[in-house]
C-alpha positions as CSV (number, residue, x, y, z in Angstrom):
1,M,27.5,126.3,75.7
2,N,28.5,129.7,75.7
3,A,29.0,132.4,78.3
4,I,25.6,133.5,78.2
5,T,24.0,130.3,78.8
6,L,25.9,129.9,81.5
7,Q,25.1,133.1,83.2
8,A,21.5,132.4,82.5
9,S,21.8,129.0,84.8
10,R,23.4,131.1,87.5
11,T,20.3,133.4,87.5
12,H,17.7,130.6,87.6
13,V,16.2,131.3,91.0
14,K,15.9,135.1,90.2
15,N,14.1,134.5,87.1
16,T,11.5,132.0,88.6
17,G,10.8,134.1,91.2
18,G,10.5,133.4,94.9
19,V,8.7,129.9,94.7
20,A,11.9,128.0,94.9
21,I,13.2,130.0,97.8
22,L,10.0,129.6,100.0
23,K,10.1,125.7,99.4
24,V,14.2,125.7,100.5
25,L,12.9,127.8,103.6
26,A,10.2,125.0,104.3
27,A,12.7,122.2,104.1
28,L,14.7,124.0,106.8
29,L,11.8,124.1,109.1
30,P,11.9,120.3,110.6
31,A,15.9,121.0,111.3
32,T,15.0,124.4,112.8
33,V,12.3,122.9,115.3
34,A,15.0,120.1,116.2
35,Y,17.5,122.8,117.0
36,V,15.0,124.9,119.1
37,W,14.3,121.9,120.9
38,F,18.0,120.7,121.5
39,F,19.5,124.0,122.0
40,G,16.9,126.6,123.2
41,P,15.3,129.4,121.5
42,G,18.6,131.3,120.3
43,L,18.3,130.3,116.8
44,L,14.7,132.0,116.3
45,I,16.1,135.0,117.7
46,N,19.1,135.1,115.5
47,I,17.0,134.5,112.5
48,A,14.4,137.5,113.3
49,I,17.2,139.9,113.8
50,A,19.0,138.4,110.8
51,C,16.0,138.8,108.5
52,V,15.2,142.2,110.0
53,F,18.7,143.3,108.6
54,C,19.3,141.4,105.7
55,L,15.7,143.0,104.1
56,L,16.9,146.4,105.4
57,F,20.2,146.3,103.7
58,E,18.6,144.4,100.6
59,A,16.1,147.4,100.3
60,A,18.6,150.1,100.6
61,A,21.2,148.6,98.3
62,T,18.6,147.9,95.7
63,H,17.2,151.4,95.9
64,L,20.8,153.1,95.8
65,R,21.4,150.7,92.7
66,G,18.4,152.1,91.0
67,A,16.4,148.9,90.6
68,R,13.0,147.9,91.9
69,V,13.1,147.3,95.6
70,D,9.8,145.3,95.9
71,D,11.3,143.0,93.3
72,A,14.3,142.6,95.2
73,L,12.5,141.4,98.5
74,S,9.6,139.4,96.9
75,D,12.3,136.8,95.6
76,Y,12.9,135.9,99.5
77,T,16.6,135.5,98.6
78,A,17.3,138.0,101.5
79,I,15.6,135.7,103.8
80,L,17.3,132.5,102.5
81,T,20.5,134.1,103.3
82,A,19.5,135.4,106.8
83,V,18.1,132.1,107.9
84,L,21.6,130.4,106.8
85,I,23.7,133.2,108.7
86,A,21.6,132.5,111.8
87,F,21.9,128.7,111.4
88,A,26.1,129.4,111.0
89,L,26.0,131.6,114.3
90,P,25.9,130.4,117.6
91,P,22.4,130.5,119.5
92,L,24.3,133.2,121.8
93,T,25.2,135.9,119.5
94,P,24.9,139.6,120.4
95,W,22.8,141.5,117.9
96,W,25.7,143.5,116.4
97,I,27.6,140.8,115.4
98,T,24.5,139.3,113.3
99,G,24.0,142.6,111.7
100,T,27.6,142.7,110.9
101,A,27.1,139.6,109.0
102,C,24.4,140.5,107.0
103,L,26.0,143.9,106.2
104,F,29.0,141.9,104.6
105,A,26.6,139.3,102.8
106,I,24.0,141.5,101.3
107,V,26.1,144.8,100.6
108,V,29.6,143.4,100.0
109,A,29.1,139.9,98.6
110,K,25.9,140.4,97.0
111,H,25.0,144.0,95.6
112,L,28.7,145.2,95.0
113,Y,28.6,142.4,92.6
114,G,25.6,143.6,90.8
115,G,23.1,142.1,92.8
116,A,21.0,138.9,92.5
117,G,22.5,136.6,90.0
118,S,25.9,138.3,90.1
119,N,27.7,137.3,93.3
120,V,30.7,135.3,92.8
121,F,31.0,134.3,96.3
122,N,28.2,132.5,98.7
123,P,26.7,135.7,100.4
124,A,25.8,134.0,103.9
125,M,29.3,132.5,103.8
126,V,31.0,135.7,103.2
127,G,29.1,137.2,106.1
128,Y,29.7,134.4,108.8
129,V,33.3,134.5,107.9
130,V,33.7,138.2,108.3
131,V,32.5,137.8,111.9
132,L,34.0,134.5,112.7
133,V,37.6,136.2,111.9
134,A,36.8,139.6,113.6
135,F,34.7,138.3,116.7
136,P,36.5,134.8,117.4
137,Q,35.3,135.1,121.0
138,D,31.7,136.0,120.4
139,T,31.2,133.2,117.6
140,S,32.3,130.3,119.8
141,L,29.6,130.7,122.6
142,W,28.0,127.6,121.9
143,L,25.5,126.0,124.1
144,P,25.3,122.1,125.1
145,P,22.2,120.3,124.0
146,R,19.4,120.2,126.7
147,I,19.4,116.2,126.7
148,G,20.2,113.0,128.6
149,D,22.9,113.5,131.6
150,I,24.5,116.5,130.8
151,D,24.7,118.9,133.4
152,Y,23.1,121.8,131.9
153,D,19.5,123.4,132.4
154,G,19.3,125.9,129.6
155,L,18.6,129.5,129.2
156,S,15.0,130.8,129.2
157,L,13.9,132.8,126.3
158,I,14.0,136.2,128.5
159,Q,17.9,135.3,129.3
160,T,18.8,134.6,125.6
161,L,17.1,137.5,124.4
162,S,18.8,139.9,127.4
163,Y,22.0,138.4,126.1
164,T,21.5,139.2,122.4
165,I,20.3,142.6,123.1
166,T,23.2,143.6,125.9
167,G,26.0,140.6,125.2
168,N,26.2,140.3,129.3
169,L,25.0,137.0,130.5
170,P,23.4,136.9,134.3
171,M,26.2,134.0,135.1
172,P,29.8,133.1,133.8
173,Y,30.2,131.8,130.2
174,D,31.7,128.8,131.5
175,A,28.4,127.8,133.4
176,V,26.4,127.8,130.2
177,T,28.5,127.3,127.0
178,R,30.6,124.0,125.9
179,A,32.8,123.2,123.3
180,T,31.4,121.7,120.0
181,P,32.0,118.0,119.3
182,L,34.3,119.2,116.5
183,D,35.9,121.5,118.9
184,T,36.4,118.7,121.5
185,I,38.0,116.5,119.4
186,Q,40.4,119.2,118.0
187,S,41.4,120.3,121.3
188,G,41.4,116.7,122.9
189,L,44.0,115.5,119.8
190,K,46.3,118.6,121.1
191,Q,46.3,117.2,124.6
192,M,47.3,113.8,123.4
193,R,43.9,112.2,124.3
194,T,42.5,109.4,122.0
195,V,39.3,109.7,119.8
196,D,37.7,107.0,122.0
197,E,38.2,108.7,125.2
198,M,36.6,111.5,123.8
199,R,33.8,110.0,122.2
200,A,33.0,108.6,125.6
201,L,32.1,111.8,127.0
202,P,28.5,112.8,127.6
203,L,28.6,115.5,124.6
204,M,28.9,112.9,121.7
205,G,26.4,110.7,120.6
206,D,26.2,107.6,118.2
207,F,28.2,109.2,115.2
208,G,28.3,113.0,115.9
209,G,27.4,115.2,118.9
210,R,24.3,114.4,120.9
211,G,21.3,116.8,119.4
212,W,23.5,117.7,116.4
213,E,22.9,114.3,114.9
214,W,19.0,115.0,115.0
215,I,19.4,118.3,113.4
216,G,21.4,116.5,110.3
217,N,19.1,113.9,110.0
218,F,16.3,116.5,109.7
219,V,18.6,118.9,107.3
220,A,19.1,115.8,105.1
221,L,15.5,114.9,105.1
222,G,14.6,118.3,103.7
223,G,17.4,118.1,101.3
224,L,16.1,115.2,100.0
225,W,12.6,116.6,99.8
226,L,14.2,119.5,97.8
227,M,15.8,116.8,95.4
228,S,12.4,115.2,94.9
229,Q,11.1,118.6,94.1
230,R,13.8,119.5,91.5
231,I,14.9,122.6,93.3
232,I,18.2,121.4,93.7
233,R,20.2,118.2,91.8
234,W,22.0,115.4,93.1
235,H,25.4,116.2,91.9
236,I,26.7,118.8,94.7
237,P,25.1,117.0,97.8
238,I,26.4,113.6,96.8
239,A,29.7,115.3,96.0
240,V,30.2,117.2,98.9
241,M,29.1,114.1,101.1
242,A,31.9,111.9,99.1
243,G,34.6,114.5,99.4
244,V,34.3,114.3,103.2
245,L,33.5,110.9,103.8
246,I,36.3,109.2,101.4
247,P,39.2,111.0,103.2
248,A,37.9,110.6,106.6
249,T,37.4,106.9,106.0
250,I,40.8,106.1,105.0
251,A,42.2,108.4,107.8
252,F,40.1,106.4,110.3
253,L,41.4,103.0,108.7
254,V,44.8,103.9,108.8
255,D,44.9,105.6,112.7
256,P,41.5,105.3,114.7
257,G,43.3,106.6,117.5
258,T,43.7,110.0,116.1
259,N,40.8,110.0,113.6
260,A,37.2,110.4,114.1
261,G,35.1,108.2,112.1
262,P,33.3,109.0,108.9
263,G,29.9,109.1,110.9
264,F,31.5,111.7,112.8
265,H,32.5,113.9,110.1
266,L,29.0,113.8,108.5
267,F,27.0,114.2,111.4
268,S,29.0,117.0,113.1
269,G,29.3,120.7,112.5
270,A,27.7,121.9,109.2
271,T,28.5,119.2,106.6
272,L,24.9,118.1,105.6
273,L,23.7,121.8,106.0
274,C,26.3,122.8,103.3
275,A,25.9,119.9,101.2
276,F,22.5,120.3,100.6
277,F,21.5,123.9,101.4
278,I,24.7,126.2,101.0
279,A,26.7,124.6,98.3
280,T,23.8,124.2,96.3
281,D,23.5,128.1,95.9
282,P,22.8,128.3,92.0
283,V,24.6,131.4,91.6
284,S,27.8,130.9,93.1
285,A,28.2,126.9,92.5
286,A,29.3,125.5,89.5
287,A,27.0,125.3,86.4
288,T,27.8,122.3,84.5
289,P,26.8,118.8,85.5
290,T,30.7,117.5,85.8
291,G,31.7,120.9,87.2
292,R,29.0,120.6,90.0
293,L,30.8,117.2,90.9
294,V,34.2,118.7,91.0
295,Y,32.8,121.7,93.0
296,G,31.2,119.6,95.6
297,F,33.8,117.1,95.7
298,G,36.7,119.7,96.2
299,I,34.0,121.5,99.1
300,G,34.0,118.0,101.3
301,V,38.0,117.4,100.6
302,L,38.6,120.9,101.9
303,I,36.0,120.5,105.1
304,F,38.0,117.3,106.2
305,T,41.5,119.0,105.3
306,I,40.4,122.3,107.4
307,R,39.1,120.0,110.4
308,K,42.3,117.4,110.4
309,W,45.1,120.4,110.1
310,G,43.5,123.9,110.1
311,S,42.9,126.4,113.0
312,Y,39.1,126.3,112.5
313,A,37.1,123.2,113.9
314,D,34.5,123.2,111.5
315,G,35.8,124.7,108.0
316,V,32.6,124.4,106.0
317,A,32.4,128.5,105.4
318,F,36.2,128.7,104.0
319,A,35.6,125.4,101.9
320,V,32.7,126.9,100.1
321,L,34.3,130.6,99.7
322,L,37.7,128.4,98.6
323,M,35.6,126.7,95.8
324,N,33.7,129.4,94.5
325,M,36.9,131.1,93.7
326,A,37.7,128.0,91.6
327,V,34.1,128.1,89.9
328,P,35.2,129.8,86.5
329,A,37.9,127.6,85.9
330,I,35.7,124.4,86.8
331,D,33.0,125.7,84.4
332,A,35.6,126.3,81.7
333,L,37.4,122.9,82.1
334,T,34.1,120.7,82.2
335,R,32.6,121.9,78.8
336,V,33.5,120.2,75.4
337,D,32.9,120.9,72.0
338,N,30.2,119.2,69.8
339,A,31.4,118.3,66.4
340,D,30.2,121.7,64.8
341,G,32.1,123.6,67.5
342,R,29.6,124.7,69.7
343,Q,30.3,124.3,73.4
344,V,27.8,122.2,75.4
345,Q,27.4,120.9,79.2
346,V,28.9,117.6,79.9
């Protein structure tokens, strides 16, 4: 397979229109409903704001590049980027932070590289990483789930919308926000607490965090439906999960007191969202079947590595972007020659 064929495989979504993207968005609907049920309306507000910014930036950048604006907007890739950014950000996020993430996702990561089908990095993850580094406090305001015996009543739609617009809460942050399950484990280990002690906290569920487990289940169901529809292939999702689960299992068996179990890593943070909806981006992912396995497994290993030894509790965005950088080498090394000398996929 030559370079032209590789590039053609990367522009599959662009060439087949927006039908595939609409199915991806539909697959995220159950997880969206679960998210709102457990964590309030903040996600819907973030999605609305991100869609407005992404569509505006998409139209402006496309116009400046001399391309057809209606074609760019009708493939729905800008909306998918907006939804993934909204999922990555906390439910309490001021509008200007969401807008900044959209700016870097659409204008910098996508159009400065040539537009749809040409971007090297996953646009949504670029936008999220920029605001994660630039606004560390604002991107750490996560809410506890509205479930069980957790002492939290939740914010109303008006209160959430007011914070999104003004950046001010009617009460102290500590009265509303909580650490995520991943943050809880990471900070607790630094305080010499055991995993079992932290797993007994009300925030924790059977495997991951309470509420987050259900979101992960619905994300996985949506991803499996996409696989059944042949929108995504099995290679990357399976490889990402294997890349997380294998080292997590080994670490847990060696020392369960300082290492959370593999189920916790699978159902906490954005592991499943990454496996089915982020890492599977056909433009920035590896193009060969073997390459997809290497690419996905590398993302999974990096997620575990960053969670275990890095400064960021989740690490999904950084893992994806690091493996995006390796995609040209992965594609080149996972092609073999036919007997007649032509290169083909393996």
